[in-house]
N, C-alpha and C positions, 0 to 999 in steps of 0.2 A: 552960158545958160541961160542969159537974158532972153533971148528968142525962141528958146524952149517953153519957157514960163509964158512968155507972151502968147505962143500958139496953144497952150493948155488953158489957160485962161479964156481965150477965145472960143474954144470948143466947149467948155465949159457954161459960159453965156450962153450961147447956143443953144445947147443943150436944154439948159434951165428956161429958157423963154418958150422952145418948144412944150415942154413939160408943164409950162403955164397956160398955155393956149390948151392942152388936152383936157388940164383940171377944168377950165372954163367951159370947155364943150360938156364934159359931163354934167357939171352944175345946171347949163341951158337944159340939157335932158330930162334931169331930175325936176328941174322946175316946171317944164311943159306936161309931164307926166303928173306931178301934183296937183297943178292947176286943171288939168282935163278932167279928173276924178274917175277915169275909167282905165280898164286894161290897154294894156299896148298892143291893141288889135285892129283898130280901124286904118283903114287905108290910107286916107287923107291925113290922119294923126301922125302915121310913120313919115308919109311923106313930109310932111313940115318938120319934124324933128331931125330928117335927113339933111332937109335943105338949111335947116340952123347949122347942123354942126358943119356942113361944106363950107358955110359961110365963114363960119370959125377958123377953119383949117386950111382951106384952099381958098384963099382971098383973090387970087389973081387967077384963077381956072374958070373962064365962062364958058367952057363947053359944058361942065357939069350941070350948070343951072337949067339949061332946057331938058337936059335928060333926066333931071328929077321931076321937072315940071311934066314930062309928058310920059312919066311911069303909069302903066295900066294898071288899075285897081281890082 
């Protein structure tokens, strides 16, 4: 039973860490919108928010950064 418990605990810790990262990303978006004081419609503003979220959720994916920077407005 101990190996099963260890497996379940490992899964729950990984799930909890992923959830914490998603919550942090939502706080970053909320903060960016609050500091900008304008609607979520400006292209550069949207690109900045996407870049911030990708930096939090996909820290090891270097292919996404140039794609976001080269998005057309």
